[in-house]
N, C-alpha and C positions, 0 to 999 in steps of 0.2 A: 553501386555504392559510389557516393560522391567523394569520400575521403575516409581516412582511418578514424576520424573523430566525428564525422558528419554523415548521417544516413540519407538525408534528403534536404533539398534546398528549393524554395520557391521564391519568385520575385514578382511583384506587382508593379504596374506602370500606370502613371496618370495620363490624362488626356493629352498633355504636351509631349508624351513619350519619355518623361523622366521617371526614374525609379522612385516609387512611393514607399515601398517596404520590401525587405528581404527577410525571409524566415528560414531558419535552419533547425533540423531535428538532430540532436546528438545521438550517438550510438546507444546511450543509456536511456533515451526517450525524452529528455528535456528539450523544450522548444525555446529558441531565442528569436526575437524579431527586432530588427533595426528599421526605424522609420525616418523618413526625410521630409522636410517641408521646404518650399522654395519661395523666393521673392518673385514678383511679377516678371523680372528680367531674367529669371532662370538660375540665379545664384542660390546656393543652399542657405537657409535661414536657421533651421534647427535640426538636431539629430536626436532621436529617442531610442531607448533600449527597453523593450517590453513595455512600451507605453509611458515611460518616464523620461522626460527631457534630460539628456546628458550633455548637450552642447548647444550654445546659441552663438551663431557666427556673426561677427561685426565686420563692416567694411569701411575703409577710409575713402577719401574723396577720389582716389585713383582706382577705386573698385577692387582694391587688394585686401585680403583678410588682414584685420588689425587686431592688436591685443595680445 
């Protein structure tokens, strides 16, 4: 058992070794998947939940998250 609310968790990695997606199966059987897309330099560009984009990350000239 992974936790009281989570029965199983799987994580997939891309070629560069970054997390591509993480899926969790809830105790009741529901599955949630969080996906990540990255810029060429390794910074996160988007985050999705169950295939729907929930965040787009913007960076300033100093490569810091902005907005």
